[in-house]
C-alpha positions in Angstrom: 4.8 -95.3 -39.0 1.9 -92.9 -39.4 1.3 -92.9 -35.7 4.9 -91.8 -35.1 4.6 -89.1 -37.6 1.4 -87.8 -36.0 3.1 -87.8 -32.6 6.1 -85.9 -33.9 3.9 -83.3 -35.6 2.0 -82.8 -32.4 5.2 -82.4 -30.4 6.5 -79.9 -32.9 3.2 -77.9 -32.8 3.3 -78.0 -29.0 6.9 -76.8 -29.0 6.0 -74.0 -31.6 3.1 -72.9 -29.4 5.3 -72.8 -26.3 8.0 -70.9 -28.2 5.4 -68.4 -29.5 4.0 -67.8 -26.0 7.5 -67.4 -24.6 8.4 -64.9 -27.3 5.3 -63.0 -26.8 6.0 -62.5 -23.1 9.8 -62.2 -23.1 10.5 -60.3 -26.3 9.8 -56.8 -24.9 12.4 -57.4 -22.2 15.2 -58.3 -24.7 14.3 -56.1 -27.6 15.5 -52.5 -28.3 12.1 -51.1 -27.5 12.7 -51.8 -23.9 15.8 -49.6 -24.0 14.0 -47.0 -26.0 11.1 -46.9 -23.5 13.6 -46.6 -20.6 15.3 -43.6 -22.3 12.0 -41.9 -23.1 10.9 -42.4 -19.5 14.1 -40.9 -18.3 13.6 -37.9 -20.5 9.9 -37.4 -19.7 10.3 -37.9 -16.0 12.4 -34.7 -15.4 10.0 -32.8 -17.5 7.2 -33.9 -15.2 9.4 -32.8 -12.3 10.0 -29.4 -13.9 6.3 -29.1 -14.6 5.6 -29.8 -10.9 8.1 -27.2 -9.9 6.6 -24.6 -12.2 3.2 -25.4 -10.8 4.4 -24.9 -7.3 6.0 -21.6 -8.3 2.7 -20.5 -10.0 0.8 -21.5 -6.9 3.2 -19.5 -4.7 2.9 -16.4 -7.0 -0.9 -16.7 -6.9 -0.8 -16.9 -3.1 1.4 -13.8 -2.9 -0.9 -11.9 -5.3 -3.9 -12.8 -3.3 -2.2 -11.7 -0.1 -1.2 -8.4 -1.7 -4.7 -7.8 -3.0 -6.3 -8.6 0.3 -3.9 -6.3 2.1 -4.4 -3.4 -0.3 -8.2 -3.7 -0.1 -8.1 -3.7 3.7 -5.9 -0.6 3.6 -8.3 1.2 1.2 -11.2 0.5 3.5 -9.3 1.9 6.5 -7.7 4.8 4.6 -9.8 7.4 6.3 -8.1 8.3 9.5 -9.8 9.6 12.6 -8.6 12.7 14.4 -7.2 10.7 17.2 -5.2 8.6 14.8 -3.9 11.7 13.0 -2.8 13.1 16.3 -1.1 9.8 17.1 0.7 9.9 13.7 1.9 13.4 14.4 3.3 12.3 17.8 1.1 14.7 19.7 0.1 13.4 23.1 -3.2 15.3 23.2 -6.8 14.4 23.0 -9.2 15.5 20.2 -10.9 17.8 22.8 -7.7 19.6 23.5 -7.1 19.9 19.8 -10.5 21.5 19.2 -10.0 23.9 22.1 -6.7 25.0 20.6 -8.4 25.4 17.3 -11.0 27.7 18.7 -8.3 29.8 20.4 -6.4 30.0 17.1 -9.5 31.1 15.3 -10.2 33.8 17.8 -6.6 35.1 17.5 -6.8 35.2 13.7 -10.1 37.1 13.8 -8.7 39.6 16.4 -5.6 40.2 14.3 -7.7 41.0 11.2 -10.1 43.3 13.2 -7.1 45.2 14.8 -5.1 45.5 11.5 -7.9 46.7 9.2 -9.7 50.0 9.4 -13.5 50.0 10.0 -15.2 49.1 6.8 -18.0 46.9 5.4 -15.6 44.1 4.6 -13.7 44.0 7.8 -16.3 41.8 9.6 -16.4 39.4 6.5 -12.6 39.2 6.5 -12.5 38.6 10.3 -15.0 35.7 10.0 -13.0 34.2 7.1 -9.8 34.5 9.1 -11.5 32.9 12.1 -12.6 30.0 10.0 -9.1 29.6 8.7 -7.8 29.7 12.3 -10.2 27.0 13.4 -10.2 24.6 10.5 -7.1 25.5 8.4 -4.1 26.4 10.6 -4.4 23.5 13.1 -4.9 21.0 10.4 -1.9 22.4 8.5 0.2 22.2 11.7 -0.8 18.5 12.3 -0.1 17.6 8.7 3.4 19.2 8.9 4.1 17.4 12.1 3.0 14.1 10.5 5.2 14.7 7.4 8.2 15.6 9.6 7.8 12.5 11.8 7.3 10.2 8.8 10.5 11.6 7.2 12.5 10.8 10.3 11.0 7.3 10.5 11.7 6.7 6.8 15.3 7.9 7.1 16.1 5.3 9.8 14.0 2.4 8.4 16.7 0.9 6.0 19.2 0.9 8.9 16.7 -0.9 11.1 16.1 -3.5 8.4 19.8 -4.1 8.1 20.0 -4.7 11.8 17.3 -7.3 11.5 19.1 -9.0 8.5 22.4 -9.1 10.4 20.8 -10.4 13.5 18.9 -13.2 11.7 22.1 -14.2 9.9 23.9 -14.5 13.2 21.1 -16.7 14.6 18.8 -14.3 16.5 15.0 -14.8 16.1 13.0 -12.1 14.4 11.3 -10.9 17.6 14.6 -10.3 19.3 15.9 -8.3 16.3 12.8 -6.1 16.5 13.3 -5.6 20.2 16.9 -4.4 19.5 15.5 -1.9 17.1 13.0 -0.7 19.7 15.8 -0.3 22.3 18.6 1.2 20.2 16.9 3.3 17.5 16.0 6.9 17.8 12.5 8.3 17.9 10.1 7.8 16.2 11.4 4.5 14.9 12.3 3.1 18.3 8.9 4.1 19.8 6.9 2.5 17.0 8.8 -0.8 17.2 8.5 -0.8 21.0 4.8 -0.5 20.4 4.9 -3.5 18.1 6.7 -5.6 20.7 4.2 -4.5 23.4 1.4 -5.7 21.2 3.1 -9.0 20.8 3.5 -9.4 24.5 -0.3 -9.1 25.0 -1.0 -11.8 22.4 -1.1 -10.0 19.0 0.6 -11.8 16.2 3.5 -10.2 14.4 1.7 -9.8 11.1 -1.2 -8.0 12.8 1.2 -5.8 14.9 3.0 -4.7 11.7 -0.4 -4.1 10.0 -1.3 -1.8 12.9 2.1 -0.1 12.4 1.1 0.7 8.8 -2.0 2.5 10.2 0.2 4.7 12.5 2.8 5.1 9.7 0.9 4.9 6.4 4.1 4.8 4.2 4.6 2.5 1.2 7.9 1.4 2.7 6.3 0.3 5.9 3.6 -1.6 3.9 6.4 -3.3 2.0 7.9 -4.5 5.3 4.5 -5.7 6.6 3.8 -7.6 3.4 7.2 -9.3 3.3 6.9 -10.5 6.8 3.3 -11.6 6.4 4.1 -13.6 3.2 7.1 -15.2 4.8 5.0 -16.4 7.7 2.4 -17.9 5.5 4.5 -19.3 2.6 7.9 -19.6 4.1 11.2 -18.7 2.5 14.5 -17.0 3.4 13.4 -13.9 5.3 16.8 -12.4 5.7 17.4 -12.4 2.0 13.9 -10.8 1.4 14.6 -8.1 4.0 18.0 -7.5 2.5 16.5 -6.9 -0.9 13.8 -4.7 0.7 16.5 -2.6 2.4 18.2 -2.1 -1.0 14.9 -1.1 -2.5 14.2 1.4 0.3 17.6 3.0 0.0 17.1 3.4 -3.8 13.7 4.9 -3.3 15.0 7.4 -0.8 17.9 8.3 -3.0 15.5 8.9 -5.9 13.3 11.0 -3.7 16.2 13.2 -2.7 17.3 13.5 -6.3 13.8 14.6 -7.4 13.7 17.1 -4.5 17.0 18.6 -5.6 16.0 18.8 -9.3 12.7 20.4 -8.5 14.0 22.9 -5.9 14.3 25.7 -8.4 10.8 25.2 -9.7 9.4 25.2 -6.2 11.3 28.4 -5.3 9.9 30.1 -8.5 6.4 28.9 -7.6 6.7 30.3 -4.1 8.0 33.7 -5.4 5.2 33.9 -8.0 2.5 33.0 -5.5 3.7 35.4 -2.8 4.4 38.4 -5.0 0.8 39.8 -5.5 -0.1 39.7 -1.7 3.3 41.3 -0.8 2.8 44.1 -3.4 -0.8 44.7 -2.1 0.4 44.8 1.5 3.2 47.3 0.6 0.8 49.5 -1.3 -1.6 49.4 1.7 1.2 50.6 3.9 2.5 53.3 1.5 -0.7 54.5 -0.3 -3.7 53.4 1.9 -6.1 55.7 0.0 -5.1 54.4 -3.3 -5.8 50.7 -2.5 -8.6 51.3 0.0 -11.1 51.2 -2.9 -10.7 47.4 -3.0 -12.0 47.2 0.6 -14.5 50.1 0.7 -16.5 49.6 -2.5 -18.6 46.7 -3.7 -16.9 46.7 -7.0 -13.5 46.5 -5.3 -14.7 43.7 -3.1 -15.8 41.6 -6.2 -12.5 42.4 -7.9 -10.6 41.4 -4.8 -12.6 38.1 -4.6 -12.0 37.4 -8.3 -8.3 38.0 -8.0 -8.1 35.8 -4.9 -9.8 32.9 -6.8 -7.5 33.4 -9.8 -4.5 33.4 -7.4 -5.8 30.2 -5.8 -6.2 28.5 -9.1 -2.6 29.5 -10.1 -1.2 28.3 -6.9 -2.9 24.9 -7.2 -1.7 24.5 -10.8 1.9 25.4 -9.8 1.7 23.0 -6.9 0.6 20.3 -9.2 3.5 21.0 -11.6 6.2 20.9 -8.9 5.0 17.8 -7.0 6.2 14.6 -8.5 4.9 11.2 -7.6 7.2 8.2 -8.2 
């Protein structure tokens, strides 16, 4: 009897041990904790996906910022343009040697005009030398700068339309190179010529990003730099180029509209500054024609020469101040 009791107790203990082990291994699969863990994992998983997306966006922004910083540093290093590059920007098909020859001729003409216009005096030679220096170093440089500004304005006026052509062409299935070739064939100068130069550089093995970077050297405009940066970033990081160029076209049109608005609002101030700056020289010239003996003291005496020099310096300071007041950067 006792042996049967011991055997039953042993069987019950064995069954209890097996049941305990089975509960320990199988309970998590049937309890509510399993369902809770599944729901928590389902909630935490998308957060991890969102975190990965945010990390990718941050990495993309970092790459874009690094590209912009590298591009701006490279542009600052190459900001000083040579005379040949300035002549190319102005659209003048001449060499620096021809430019300096024309400058010397201009200086000689300026000096001869002063010598023939003024009566013999102690300051005539000084004024002739000053006029000659202005003719050599001032007038040609002013002419080149005006030609550069006029050419850049024509380029900037047509650039948004050219970008729209690229956007429509890419949306219709044309590659970017073919769209740029269409701009080079159909657009007016200087826009067409500059993009033809870009395509010619590509035909000899230059990449599109480098060709556009060279375009920014010939046309150092913020809008052209925007275009080069957008294309360069798209080539390196990918993305919808047509949408980026469409946004760029809108930005360029808004900038041009703002520039024209600023020009219209500041026209009165610029006209007033021109009148105030030109009034003293005009009065002095009319006095010289009507009462030569009265104003000749400024040219014949040392005191008059110093007074004339001081007045010229004050006039120069006033003109620079007025120029600073009517020129708006935006």
